[in-house]
N, C-alpha and C positions, 0 to 999 in steps of 0.2 A: 306466734300469731294466735289470737283467740278467735275461734270460729263463732260467728253469730248464731245462736241456737235456733232462731226462727228463720234463718236463711234457707232457701231451697231453689232448685232448678225445677221448672215445670215443663214437661214435654208432652206434646200430643203426637200420637203415632210413634212408630219406631223406625230407625234408619234401616234396620234389617228388612222390615216390610217394604220400604221404599226400594231397596236394592233388589228385592225379589220380583217386583212389578206391581206392588200395591200402591198405585199412584192416584187413586180417586181422592178428590177433596172431601174430607170427612169432618172438618171444623172450619168455621170462618176465622181467617187469620187475625181479625180484630179481637176475637174472643181471648186470644193469648195475652192481650194487654191487661186483662183482669188479673194476671199473675206476674207480670213483669214489664219492664220498660227497656230491656236490653236482651238481645238474643239473635237467633238466626233460624232459617228454615227454607222452604220452597213453596210453590203453589201447585195446584192440581195439574197432573200430567208431568210432574217434575219440571215445572215451568220456571226456569231461572233461579235466581238466588235472592233470598229475602234477608233483610237485616233490620233489627230493632235497635234504635239508639235514641236515648232521651225521650222515649215515648213515641217517636216517629217511626213509621214502618216504610222501609225502602225496598224497591224491587229492581233488579237488573235483568233484562231479558237477553235472549241469545244474540241480538244485534249489538249488545253493549249499552243500550239505552237504559237510563235510570229514571225512575218515577217514584212518587210517593203513593202508597196504597190507601184506599179508603177504609179498609178493614172488612169490607164485605166479600172479598175474594176468598176462595176456599183453599185449604192446605191439607196435604196428607201427612206432613211432618214439620214440626217447629218446636223450638225450645227457648224458654225465656227465664229471666230472673229479675228481681228488683236490685239493681246494681248499687252497691255501697261499698267502696273498696276498703279492704283491710290494711293494705300496704301499697306503697308506690315507690318507684325508683326511675332514674333516667339513664339512658344509654346513648352513645354516639358512635356512628360509623361501624355498625355491626350487621351481620347477616341474619337471616331468619333463624338459622340453626343456633347461632350465638344467643339470640334473644330467648329462644325456647330453652336453651341450656340454663340461662340465668333464672328463668321462671321456675324450672324444675328444682332448682336449689332452694326455692322459697316456699314451695307448696308440698303438701302431702300427696304422694302418688296414689293414695287410697281414698281420696276425696275428689268430688267434682269441684272445679274452680272456674269462675268467670275471669276472662282475660280481656283487658282493654289496652290497646296500644295506640296512642295519639301522637302525631308528630309529622315530620317531613320525611318522605320516603325517596331515597335516591332511585329506587326501582321497585315497581310493583307488577307482579305477574299473576293473573287470575284466569279462571275458567268460568263458563256459564252453561248450565245444562239447558239444552233446547227442549221446548215443550213437546210432549208426546200425546198421541191419541190411542185409544183402545183399538186392538189389543196391545197393551203396553209391553215393551221389551224389558229385559233385565237391565237395571241401571248401568251395570258395568259395560254393556254394549253402547249405551249412550255416551258414557265417559270416554270411550276410546275414540269418539269422533266429535267431541264437543268443541265449540269455539273457545279460543284463548285470546286474551288481550294483555298488552303490556304498556306501561307508561313510566316516564321518568320524571323525577323532581316534582312531586306533588304532595300537598298536605292532605291528611285524611285520618281516618280512624279504623283500626281493626277491632272487630267484635267477635268474641267466640268463647269456646269452653275447652277445658281439659277434662277428659273422661278417663277414669281408672280402667285398666285393661279388663277388669272383672265385668264391666258393663259393655264391652265390645259386642256389638250386635244390636243392643237397644239404641246405642249411639256409636260414635266412632272413637274407639280407644285411642287416647293421645289427644292431639290438638285438632280442633275443627274451627276454622277461622274464616270470616267474611270481611270485606273491605268496602268502605264508602269514602269518596273524596270529599273535601270540605265544600267544593262547589257543586256537589251532587251530579257530576257528569261521568264518573268512572267508579265501577264497583264490580263485585263478584266474589266467588269462592277463591280464597288465597291459595296459590300454589307455591310461590316463594317471593321473597322481598329482600331489599336492603334498606335498613333504617339509617338515615343521615343523622337525625337526632329526634328523640322522642321520650315520652313518659309512659311507663308501663304501670297499670293499676291492676291489682289482683283481689279476688274475693273468693275465699274457700266457702263451700256450701255444706250445710249440715244435713240436708235432705234431698232425695231424688224422688220427685212425684211424677209418676207415669200415668198418662191418660190414654186409654185405648179407644179406638173407633168402634164402639160396641154395636152400632146400628148398620155397619157396612158388611154385607154378606160375604164379599170377597175376602175381607180380612178375617172374618170368623171361620171361613171354610178352607182357606188356603194355608196349609201348614208351612211355616217358614223353616227352610232347611239351613240350620245354623252353620254347619261346616262349610257349605258352599258360600253362604252369605258373608261369613267372616272374611273369607279370601277376597270376595268382591269388594267389600268395604275397604280393605287394605289397598287394593289396586286403585279404586276410584277416588279415595280421599287423599 
């Protein structure tokens, strides 16, 4: 596969900061659309799950309700790219682990990659982080009590990224995936799934562009404890 030299993932905030309790909204979610039409994130207070697909920004809240965002909502963390697949393939009757195994055979483990899985899902299991108010808890405490939702036999799209382990902390090392159903009634952060039949599209990325919340005092003054956060990300994701 030839990596497009101008391709990049653009990320505002860090997952490590979000995990530690840095959940203030520090950028408008719509501003990320200047850098990509495909991606994921959350809203201020770790409020739910955000998904960018074909330029539309979706949000699933802790009740499971899905809506389209206006772009004026604030985010502490989101990542996007301009999706243009390098390769694609189809699979039938496979588990999430089988899908990931096939993806890992086709991408470099040292590059970021965008992953899109579109098709019919025999089963989909997601979670949604509930909105928090200050003083914010550590995210792993939220994750231990967050709502989970399951659905069978639905069409939809998984959107997400593979992150090299080298960048675990800035993002989630390995796969970070969100889901939206075609009818826009079911979504969230993917925990596991069974794919009845679908098309997997991949895009390896040449650059990682990290944007920091430079005007947020909490982010500037609260040192992120990497050892603790790395463990929290592994548990929560």
